[in-house]
N, C-alpha and C positions, 0 to 999 in steps of 0.2 A: 645762841651758840655762834662763836666767832670761827670763821674758816681757819683751818690749820696751815694751809698752803695754797699755792696758785698753780694751776695746770693749764697749759695751752693745748687745745685739741685742733688738729688740722685734718679734716675729713669731709666726706660728702654728707648731705642731708638725706634722711629717710623720713618721708612724709608719714609713714605708719608709726614712727616713734620707737621702733624696736631695735634698730641698729644705727650705724653712722653717728653723726654728731649728737643726735638726740640721746642715744644710748650712752655716749661718752659723758655728756653733761649730767645725765641722771646718775651715772656711776660716781663721778667726781663729787657731786653734791651729796649723794647718799653716804659717802665715806667721809664727809666732813670737810671738804676743801672747796675752793673757788675755781670755776671753769671759765676760761676765755675760749673763743673759737675763731677759726678761719675756715669757711666753707669752700670746698673745692668743686662741688657739683650739687645740683638740685635734682631730686628724683620724685617721681610720682609712683608710689608703690603701696602694696598692702601685704598681708601674710601669704597671699597666693602667688606673688611675683612682682616684677618691676614693669611698669607700663611705659614710662618715659624717663630719659636722663638729659638734663641740660648742663653742659660743662660751664664752669666759671672761668672768665678770662684770667690767665696766669698773672698779669699785672695787678689785677684786683685782688687775687689771692695774696700776693706779696704785700699789697697795701693793708689788707686785713691783719696779716701777721705783724708787720712792722709798726703800724700806727697804734694797734692795741698794746703790743708788748713794750713799746717805748714809754707808755703811760703806766701800765700795770705789768711789771716784769714777772714772767712765770718762773717757777722753780724747776719745773720739768715740762717737756714737750712730748705729746703723743701724736704720732703720724699714722693716719689710716690710708684709705685708698687715694692714690695719685694716678689719674687716668691717662696721662700722656707725657711725652718727654719734656715738653715746655713747662708743664706744671711741676714736674720733679725738679727741673733746673731752677725754677723760680723759688720753690720752697727751700732748696739747698742754699741758694744765694741769700735769701732773707735770714735764715738761721745763722749763716756765717756773718752777715752784717751785724746781727744782734749779739753775736758771740754766745749763743745758747748751746751748752755742752751736754746737758742731761736729756737724752732723747730716746724715747721708746718707739720702735718702728713695728707696726703690724703690716707686713708686706702683702697686702691684698692683691692676689694674682689670679686666683681661680674661685669659682663658686663652690658651694657645698657638693654639688654633683660632679665637680672636676673640670668644668668648662672654663677656659681661660678668659679673664676679664680685661686683660691688657695685652698689648702686642709684644713681640719679642724684643724690640728696641727698648721698651720700658723695662722689661725684665732684666736686660743686660745692664742698664744704667743702675737699677736697684742693686743688682749683684756686684757690679764692678766699682760703683762709686758710693751711692747713698748708704749701703749697708756698712761700709767701713767707717762712716762718720756718725754713727749712732751708738748709744750706750748698750742697747739691747734690741735684738730682733726676735719676733715671735711668730715664726711660720707654722702653719698647720702641715699635715703630712703631704698633701698635694703640692704645697708651695715649697716645702723642703726638698721634695723630689725634683722639682724644676730647678731650684737653686744649686743643689748638690750633684744632680745627675744620678742619684742612688734610688733604686726602686725599693720602697719600704713596705715590708709585709709583717714585720714583727719588731720587738723592742731592740734587738741587736742591730737591725737595719737602721732604726732611728738613731742609735748611738753613732753608727758609721756616718750617716748623713750629717749629724750635728758636728762631728769632728771635721768633715769636709767643709762645712759652712764656716767654721772657725778658721780653717786654713785659707779661705778666700778673703779673710780680713775682718770678719765680725769679731767684736770684743766679747760679747756675751750672747748666748742663744737660749731661748726657751722653745723647744720643739713640742708642739701640742699634738697629743696622740688620740684625740677624740674619734678620728676616722678609722682607727684599727678595728678589726672584727674581733672584739673581746668583751667580756663581761666587766672589765675594768678599764679605766683610762690611765694611761701612763704618759705623764708630761715630764720632759727631761730638760734640766737646766745644766748648762756647761759653759766654761770660759777658758779651757786649756789648763787650768790649775785644779779645778774640782768638777765633779759630775754628780748631780743629784737627781734621782728618779722619784717623782711624786706619783703614788698609786692611789687611786680612788675608785669607788664603785661607780659604774656607769648607770645613769638614769635613762631608760629607754622611752623616749618621748619625742614627738615631732616639734615640740615647743622649745626650740633652741635658737630662734632668730636673734642675731646680734651677740652671740657668745664671744666671738673673737674680738669684736670692738670693745665689749665690756671688760674682758680679761686684760687687754693691753691698757685700757684706761684705769682699771683698778691697780695694776702694777705701777703705773705712772703716779697715781695718787699716794699709794703707800710709800713709794720711793721719794716723793716730794716731801713727805712728812718725816723723813729721816731714817726710814728702814733701809737695810742694805738690799741689794738686788735679789739675792736668793730668798730672803725672808719676804720681800715684797711679792715675789712670784708665788710663794707658798700661801700667803694670806689672800692674794687675788684669786687663786684657784679655789680656795675654800669659799670665798664670796660668790664666785660664779656657780659653783656646785649647789650652793644653797639657793641661788637665784633660779636655777633650773628646777630644783626640787619643789620650789614654791611658785612655779609659773602660774600666772592667772588664767592661762588657757584661752586667750583672746583670739578671735579670728577663725576663718575657715581653713587656713593653711598652716604654715610653720609659724606659730605664734611667738610673742616676745617672752623673755624671762622676767623675773621679778627683781627689779633694781632696788626696791625698797626693803629687801630682806635685811634683817639686823643680825650682825654677828659679833658686834661689840669687841672689835679687835684693834682699833686704833687707840 
C-alpha cells in the first residue's frame, strides 16, 4: 500500500505511546499516509502520569522541521504542544521559511483536569500570533475558555466562544466538547461562513489518553488527502470515537485509545 500523502507532526514525545508524536504517527499511518516528525520535548510517562519532561532546544526543533521538509515536503502540518515562547517562535519561523500553509494547530494549554501546562506569555503568543497563521485550530473547552474569555457550560456557550475565537483572527475552529457534562459529545466547526455541530454519543471510559493529539492528526491526514476541512473534521471525529470504543484498556490509569481501528473512509 502506497502512502496517499505526507504529514509533518510537530509535537512532544510520549514514552507510553498513547499521546504526542507517537499517537500522531500511529494515526497518520493507520489512515494511510506518511508521517514526518519534529520532536519538541521528551517525556517519561505512563498511563498514571508524567514523571519527567526534557525540552528540546528550539534551534534543534527548527533543524528537524527544515532539514526533513526540504527533502520530503509535507502536504499538511500538525502542531501539538509548544512548551515555551522560544519554541513557538522557532516553529513559526521555520514554517514561514518553508512556506508551508496548510497547518492544523492543537493548542495544548491545559491538562484534562484543567491545570495550565504553559505560561501566560505562551498563551498570548498562541492567541495573538500563531493562531492567525494556521488553517484550523482545535481547542478543547478549557483551552477555548482561556482563548476566548467565555465560561463554557453548554452548547450555546461553545458557539459564543467559537465566534470570539474567530474574531481574534482564527480562520477555522473546531471546538471540542468532550468535557461538557452530557451524555453526548458536541464538537462544533465554524469559520464565519458556516457552523456545523457534530453530535455523538459519549463513551464513559477512563481510556481516552491522547484523544486530542489523535483527532488533530486525523484531521491533518484527511485534509492532506484532499478532503475539505469540515469533512476532514467529521471523518476524524468518527475515527476517534471508534478508537475510544475499541480501546485496548492498557495500563493502570488513563489508557490509550485504539489507533488501529478500521473505518474504511479514505
